[in-house]
N, C-alpha and C positions, 0 to 999 in steps of 0.2 A: 504493500500500500504506500502511496505517496505521502509526503509530509502533510499536504492539505487534508487528505482523508483521515489521517491519524489525528490531526488537529480537531476536525469536526467531531470525531468519536470521543476524543479526550475531553473536549469541552462539554459534550453531553454528559459524560460520566462525572465531571466535576460539579456541574450545576443541577443536573436532573435527578429526580428520584429514580432509583434503579428497579422499576417495576416491569421492565421489559428486558429481553436478551436478544437484540436484533442480530441478524446476519450482518457481517462486516462489510457493508456496501453503503455508500452515501449517494442517494438518488437526487437528481436535479431536474429531470424532464421526462415526460411520458407522452406517447401517442399510440392509440389503438392497443395492441397487445404488448407493445414494447416500452421499456423504460431505459433511461441512460443515466449513468453515474457522473460524478463531477469530473471524472477523467475522460469522459466520452465513450466509455464502454457500453455496449448495448446488451440488454437482457430481455428474454421472453418472460413476462410476468405470469407466473403460475400460482399466484395467490390472489390477485385482484383485490388487494386490501380486504381480505376475508370476505370476498364476494361483493364488496361495495362498488367496485369499478367494473361491473358486469358489462356495461355498454362500451367499454374501452376507455383508455385514458384520454381525457380532454376532448370528448366527443364534440365536434364543432357545433352541432345544433343545440346541444344542452348549454354549451358555452355561450352561444349567441343569446339564448333565452335568459341566462343569468346576467349577462352584461346589460342587455336591454332593460331588464327589470331593476337592476342595481342603479340605473340612471333615473328610474321613475320613482320607486318607493321600495324601501327595504323592510321596514318594521313599523308597525302601528300598535302592537300588543292587541290582545283580544278585547280591549276596551272599546274598540271601534271595528266596524266591518272593513274589509278591503276587497278589491275587485278581482283577486286571484283565488281566494279561499273557496268561494262557492263553486267556481269552475273546477278546482281540484277535487272537491267533494263529488261533483257530478261525474267527472271522468273516471276517478278511481272506483266509484261505486258501480258505474256501468261496466267497467273492465272486469271487476271481481264478483259482481252480483251481490254486493253488500247493501245493507239498509242504512246503516249509520257509520260515521267516520269520526274518530277522535285523533287529530293531528298532534304529534309530539316531535321530539328532536332525535334522541338516540334510541337504539333498540332496547336498551335497559329501561329507559323511560316508558316505552310502550309496554314492556312486561309489567312494570310496577303499576301502570295505569290499568292494565287488564286485571291484575290481582285485586286492586281496589274496587273495580267495577263489578267483578263477579261476586265478591263478598257482599257488596251492597245489594246486588240482585238477589243473592241468597237470603238476606234478611228481609227485604221488602217485597219480594215476589214469591220465592219458594217457601218462606216461612221458617227458616232456620233460627233457632233461639239466638239472641244477641250475644256476640262474642264467641260463638261456637262453630263458625264456618270452617270447613276443612277443604284444602286443595290438594289433590293427588299429583305428584310429580315423579319423575323417573330417576333412578340411579345413573350417575355419569352424565347428568344433564349439564347444559350450559345455556343460561338465559341472561347472562350479564354479570356485573361485578358490584352492584350496589349492595348495601348492608342487608336489605330485605331479601335479595336474591341469593346471596352466598349463604344465607342461613339455611337454605334447603339444598345446597350443593353437597355432593359426596366426595368432592376433591379436597383433600386436606390442605393443599396449597392455597386454596381460596378461602378457607375457613379459619385456619389456625390463628389464634390471638385476635380475632375480630369480633368475638361474641361479647355479650349475650345476644342470642338471636330470637326473633319473634316466633311464637308457636303457630300452629294451624296448618302444617304441611305433613303429608304422609308420603313416604318414598317407597316405590316399588321397582322391580326390574323392568327395563325397557324391552318391548317386544313380547310381553307376556300378558295376554288378555285375561287369563285366569287370575293372575295377581291383581289386575285392576278390578275385576268383579269382586274379589275377596276384600278389597280395601274400601269399597264404596259403603258409606253409611248414610243414614237420613240427613246428616249434617254436611255431606259432600256437596260442594257447590260447583266444582270444576275439576277437570283433568287437564293440566298444562303439560304439553309435550312437543318435542321437535319431531317433524316427520322423518328426518334423518338426523342422527346426532353428529353434528359437524365437528365440534371441538374434541369430542371423544374419539375421533378418528374416522369419520364418515361411516358410522354404524347404521346399517339398513335393517329395518325390522323384517320379520318373516312375511311372506305374501299372505294377504288376507287379514293381517293384524288390525289395520285401521278400519276395515269393514266391521270387525267384531267390536272394536273400540266405539265406533259410531253407534252401533246397536245398543251397547251397554249404557252409553251416556244418554241416549234417547229414552231407554226404558226406565232409567233411574232419575230423570230430570236433572242431569248433570251437564254443565256447559263444557263442550269440547273446545279447548283453547289451543290452537296450533301456532307454535312459534315458527313462522316462516321467514324470519329475519334473514337467515342465510339461504334457505331453500327456495324462497319465493322469488317471483319475477323472473322466471325462466331458467334459473340455475340448474334444475334437474331435467330440463327438456320439456317441461310443462309450465304454464304461467304460475300455477301453485302446485306444490308437491302433492297436495291432497287429491289432485286429479288422477294420479296413478292408480288409485283404488276407487275412483268415482264417488267420493264422499264430499260432504260440505261441513266445515267447522262452524260452530256457533260464534266463535271469536277467532279472528286471524290477525297475527301481528306481522307487520312489514317494516323494513328499515333498509339499511345498507344500500342496495341497488335502487331504492326508491328515488335517489337523487343522482344516480350515475357517478357517485364519488365526488360530487362538487360541493356538497353542503350537508350538514346533519339533518336528515328528515326521517321521521318514522310515523307510523299510523296504527291505530287499533281499529279494526273493521269488525262490525258485529251486526246481529239482528237487533230489532228495536228493544227487546226486553232488557238486555244487558246495559247498553249505553243509554237507554231511555230512562234509567233511574237517576242519572246525574242531573243535578240542578245547579243554577248559577252560584258560583262561589265554592262549590264542593271539590272542584279539581281544575287545574289549569297549568299554563306555562307561558312565560313572557314571550318566548320565541316560537312556541308551537303554533303552526298555522300562519306564520308570517308570510307576507306576499312574495318575498324573494324565494323562500323555501317552496312555496306552492308553484311558482312559475318554473323553478328548476325541476320539481317533481313531475309537473305536467309534461315538460319536454322529455324527461327521462323515460317515462312510460310510453310516450308517443313513439320515440325512436325504437324502443324495444319491440313494439308491435309492427310498426311500418317497415322496419328494416329486416324483419324475419329472424331476429336474434334467438327467439325461443326455439323455432324449428332447427336453427343452426346448432344450438346447444345439444339438441337431441341427436342430430347426425354426427357432429364432431365428437360428442361424448361417447357414442357407441364406437367410433373409430379409435378414440384414445383408449377406451377400456379394453377393446380387443387387442390393441397393440401392447398394452401393459401386460396383459395375460400371456402374450406370446413371448415375453422376455424370459429366457431360461437362466435364472440366477439362483444360486443356493441361498442367497441372502433373503429372498422374498418368501414370506410366510403366507400372505394373502393379498389379493388385489380386490378392491371394492369400488363401486361407483354407480351413479345414476346421473345421466346427463354429463355436465361438466363439473360435477362434484365428485372427485376421485381421491383414492388413497392407496398407497402401497405400504402395507405393514411388513416390517422386517422381523426376522428371527432374532431373539435376544442376543444370540452369539455373534450376530453381525455387527453389534455395537450400536451406539446411539444414532438415530436418524439424522441428527444435526450434522454429523460429519459428511453424510451423503449430500445434504443440502449445500454445504460449503463446497463440496466437489462439483456440484451442479452449477453453482455460481461461477466457478472457474471456466465452465463450458458455456456460459451465456444463458443460464436458466435460473430464475429465482423461485424457489419453493420453500415451504416452511414445515418444520417438524412439529409434531404434537405428541404428547404422552410418550416421549422417549423413543418409541420404536416405529412411528408412523410418519410418512411423508405425505402431506396434503397437496393435491394438485387441483387448482381451480382457476384456469385462465379466463380472461374476458370472453364473453359469449360471441364475440366477433372473430374468433380465431378461425383460420382456414385449414383445409386439409393439408396443404403443404407445410404449414406451421406446426400442425399436430405431428406430422411425420418427422420434421426437423427435431422437435422435442423428444420424440420417442427414440431416435438414434442416440441422443445424448443421455437419455435416461438409461437405455440399455447398456451403454458403455460404463456409466457410473455405477449401476447396480451390480455389475459383474466385476467391478474393480477390487483389487486386492489391497486392503488397507493395513495388512500386517507388516 
């Protein structure tokens, strides 16, 4: 690394809280699937900012919408109406078939908002005794890092020395419908779950799982809350991952790709019962639903559909998955994926996945390790067949590399 790169990294270490362990590259520019570091080296981005840059880096149409709106009006707070919020509501509702929309900023905010809303629905509509609402969640979940959310995480790294935590959550295994059935009580108001567990290593549930989940939630008057912050908006080759089993959630959480990586935007989408219980003053956000965010989100979802990115994710994801499965390497334990949400899990004896990510960096690919043994692969949805093949060549070389 050059002196300038070392300086950037050293300055971060000196002044910043050490709550991340980035790969040793300093990025300065991006376009489409590519990013460049401060020394001019080009990389294929196989993380997409954890799926936030699904439409590709600096998409020109989203950029134009952001610049235009920034010249007109950026923030009013929700104390006043603005001319972008209603249009955002109308367009996201039409796209997803939702009845009500609650705009927020980050994915974690959307999760917290959903937790508050389903509890309120439980007390005021379902009739759960006050203070006794229960929400069922899954082991190895990842829904964010706020204090409320890490309280029901099973990852010691996210919990240790952050307590005490709020009660009201039951944890069951992911992908086990019988466990869900056994955990439901008269006080259960919701089941909060990721369609695919992303941070856990792209863990895909058994076929038919969500069909059973939907039936159980309907039969017991429990709100099915799908956290589609990573899986939603085309990442898995469908607009929403729920479509793979033909179900509909009661509450859907979106974020990340909702702005194409330009601005923090998230949303809670629901039927009338859940968000219909909220009254003025009971929940809000200074920046949630601001005109700049709404204009950016409108452009982001428009290009996603108009430019065929969802279908492309399905096609290129299938190509990528097949290519990964064709790699014959003793290091590979399992390859998983749906659409362009992919993972290569390594055998423990292969060593930490991070060293493979560092080797990939040297070959022009940026990917990120998770849970020690897994390499996550999630390029922008605009990736081409040639770019997939280019990446597969370098992945094959790296995964068969001898690090001894």
